[in-house]
C-alpha positions in Angstrom: 8.4 -15.5 -24.2 5.6 -14.9 -21.7 4.4 -11.6 -20.5 4.6 -12.4 -16.8 5.8 -9.9 -14.2 6.9 -10.1 -10.6 5.3 -7.2 -8.7 6.9 -6.2 -5.5 5.6 -3.8 -2.9 8.6 -3.2 -0.6 7.0 -1.9 2.5 8.3 -0.7 5.9 7.5 -4.0 7.6 6.6 -6.5 4.9 7.5 -7.3 1.3 4.4 -8.2 -0.7 4.9 -9.9 -4.1 2.6 -11.2 -6.9 2.9 -12.8 -10.3 1.0 -10.7 -12.9 0.1 -12.0 -16.3 -0.2 -9.1 -18.8 -1.7 -11.4 -21.4 -4.5 -12.4 -19.1 -4.5 -9.0 -17.2 -4.6 -11.0 -14.0 -2.7 -11.3 -10.7 -2.2 -15.0 -10.5 -0.6 -15.5 -7.1 0.3 -13.2 -4.1 2.7 -13.8 -1.2 4.2 -11.9 1.7 7.4 -12.1 3.8 8.7 -9.9 6.6 11.2 -7.3 5.6 14.7 -8.5 6.2 14.0 -11.9 4.7 15.9 -12.9 1.5 14.7 -13.2 -2.1 15.1 -17.0 -1.8 12.7 -16.9 1.2 10.2 -15.1 -1.0 10.4 -17.6 -3.8 10.0 -20.6 -1.5 6.4 -19.3 -0.9 5.4 -19.4 -4.5 4.2 -22.7 -6.1 6.2 -24.2 -8.9 6.5 -21.4 -11.4 6.9 -23.3 -14.7 5.6 -21.3 -17.6 4.4 -18.6 -15.1 8.0 -17.7 -14.5 8.3 -13.9 -14.7 10.8 -12.2 -16.9 10.4 -8.7 -15.6 10.2 -7.3 -12.1 8.3 -4.1 -11.2 9.0 -2.7 -7.8 7.3 -0.1 -5.6 10.3 1.2 -3.5 12.1 4.4 -3.0 15.4 4.4 -5.0 17.0 6.0 -1.9 16.3 3.0 0.4 19.7 1.3 0.4 18.4 -2.1 1.8 16.3 -2.6 -1.4 19.4 -2.8 -3.6 20.8 -6.2 -2.4 17.3 -7.7 -2.3 16.7 -6.8 -5.9 20.1 -7.9 -7.0 19.2 -11.4 -5.6 15.9 -11.3 -7.4 17.6 -10.4 -10.7 20.0 -13.3 -10.4 17.3 -15.8 -9.5 15.1 -14.8 -12.4 17.6 -13.4 -14.9 15.0 -10.6 -15.2 15.1 -6.8 -15.9 14.0 -4.6 -13.0 11.9 -1.4 -13.1 11.7 0.7 -9.9 8.5 2.8 -10.1 9.9 5.4 -7.8 12.3 6.7 -10.5 11.0 9.9 -12.1 11.0 8.5 -15.7 8.3 5.9 -14.6 6.0 8.4 -12.9 4.5 10.4 -15.8 1.0 9.2 -16.0 -0.5 11.5 -13.3 -0.5 15.3 -13.2 1.8 16.1 -10.3 1.6 19.9 -10.7 0.1 20.3 -7.3 3.2 18.8 -5.7 6.1 21.1 -4.8 9.3 20.7 -6.9 11.8 18.2 -5.5 9.1 16.7 -3.2 9.2 12.9 -3.5 5.9 11.1 -4.0 6.2 7.5 -2.9 5.7 4.9 -5.6 3.1 3.2 -3.4 1.0 6.5 -3.4 1.6 6.9 -7.1 0.5 3.3 -7.9 -2.6 3.6 -5.7 -3.5 7.0 -7.2 -3.2 5.8 -10.8 -5.5 2.8 -10.1 -8.1 5.0 -8.3 -8.2 7.4 -11.2 -8.9 4.4 -13.5 -11.5 2.9 -11.2 -13.5 6.0 -10.6 -13.4 7.6 -14.1 -11.6 10.8 -13.0 -14.2 11.5 -10.3 -12.9 12.7 -6.9 -11.6 9.6 -5.0 -9.7 8.7 -1.9 -7.3 5.8 -1.1 -6.5 5.2 2.6 -3.6 2.9 3.3 -3.3 1.7 6.9 0.1 0.0 7.2 3.2 0.7 9.2 2.6 4.3 8.2 -0.9 5.5 7.5 -1.4 7.6 4.3 -4.4 8.9 2.4 -4.3 10.4 -1.1 -7.1 12.3 -2.9 -7.2 12.2 -6.7 -9.4 14.0 -9.2 -9.2 14.5 -12.9 -5.9 12.6 -13.3 -4.3 14.8 -10.6 -3.2 14.2 -7.0 -5.0 16.8 -5.1 -3.7 16.2 -1.6 -1.8 13.7 0.6 -2.2 13.0 4.3 0.3 11.1 6.4 0.1 9.7 10.0 2.2 7.3 12.0 0.6 3.9 12.6 -1.6 4.0 15.7 -0.7 0.4 16.4 3.0 1.4 16.5 2.1 4.4 18.6 0.3 2.3 21.2 3.3 -0.1 21.4 5.6 2.9 22.0 3.3 4.3 24.8 3.1 0.9 26.4 6.9 0.6 26.4 7.5 4.1 27.8 4.8 3.7 30.6 5.3 0.0 31.4 1.8 -0.9 30.3 1.5 -4.6 29.7 1.5 -5.6 26.0 -1.7 -7.5 26.5 -3.4 -4.2 27.2 -3.0 -3.3 23.5 -6.1 -4.5 21.7 -6.1 -6.3 18.4 -9.4 -4.7 17.3 -10.2 -1.0 17.4 -14.0 -1.4 17.5 -15.0 0.5 20.7 -16.9 3.7 21.1 -16.3 4.1 24.8 -13.2 3.5 26.9 -13.7 2.5 30.5 -10.4 0.6 30.9 -7.0 0.9 29.3 -7.5 -1.6 26.4 -10.9 -0.1 25.5 -9.5 3.4 25.8 -6.8 2.5 23.3 -9.4 0.8 21.0 -11.9 3.7 21.2 -9.2 6.3 20.7 -7.9 4.6 17.6 -11.5 4.0 16.3 -12.5 7.7 16.7 -9.2 9.0 15.3 -9.2 7.0 12.1 -13.0 7.2 11.5 -12.7 11.0 11.9 -9.6 11.1 9.7 -11.3 9.4 6.8 -14.7 11.0 7.2 -13.2 14.5 7.4 -11.2 14.0 4.2 -14.3 12.7 2.4 -16.3 15.8 3.6 -13.5 18.2 2.8 -13.1 17.1 -0.8 -16.7 16.2 -1.4 -16.0 12.6 -2.2 -18.7 10.0 -2.8 -18.3 7.3 -0.1 -18.4 4.7 -2.9 -15.2 6.3 -4.3 -13.2 5.4 -1.1 -10.7 2.5 -1.0 -9.2 1.1 2.2 -6.1 -1.0 2.0 -3.2 -2.1 4.2 -2.5 -4.5 7.0 -4.2 -2.6 9.8 -7.6 -2.2 8.0 -9.0 -5.3 9.7 -8.7 -3.6 13.1 -11.1 -0.8 12.2 -14.6 -2.5 11.9 -16.5 0.8 11.9 -14.9 2.3 8.8 -15.1 -1.0 7.0 -18.9 -0.8 7.3 -18.7 2.6 5.5 -16.0 2.1 2.9 -14.7 -0.6 0.6 -11.6 -2.6 1.4 -9.3 -3.8 -1.4 -6.4 -5.9 -0.3 -2.9 -5.4 -1.9 -4.0 -2.3 -3.7 -0.4 -1.2 -4.3 0.1 -4.4 -6.3 -3.1 -3.8 -8.2 -1.9 -0.3 -9.0 1.5 -1.7 -10.3 -0.4 -4.1 -12.6 -2.5 -1.2 -13.9 0.7 0.8 -14.6 2.2 -2.2 -16.5 -0.9 -2.6 -18.6 -0.8 1.1 -19.6 3.0 1.4 -20.1 3.7 -2.0 -21.6 7.0 -2.1 -19.8 
């Protein structure tokens, strides 16, 4: 039997998946579908699986999200595979969570990113910033989560403002790379640019983090050209974190 896993990052807008080989310690193939699509839609995107066919599924998803259940049931039937949901407490014991208040839920995406960052930066202070449908940042140090930060997506916020004020959709810029706003699109772009650059820079300063120990990830990162010049982008960092957890736990 092979040691191949299907990794799933069940996000707010997209479902990202990858095939991970534990034997090779390598993510072989990565695909993405919009949330609401079926498990079969996901598998159509993968090339012929053959001997790469996974026999276990590891999922970053909150156990309380009801919509995940039917999707995973379909995955289980298609692969005849066991399923591990990282959000369950018994799978979240590799990081010191003593700073977190009792009964406060830490998302499995934050957990997976935190664990990988602790590994990458040898227990030095580090920061992971994920810019997706929601924006979150997590500071780790000495195998401990020191602090989390959460923001709504600025892209979603602009779309809401445009809808409420009848601003045309084409006024919403694709790139947030302006430092000055002299019209509506540039004002949106410069506002987002200053907001997120300040958000990341202030956390770095507050926690005395080496800029080399900062990871940017998530679907909105490409929009922020200024912070990409300062900090490193790693695509699909949640999936990378899940792979690191598998390697450690040998699930």
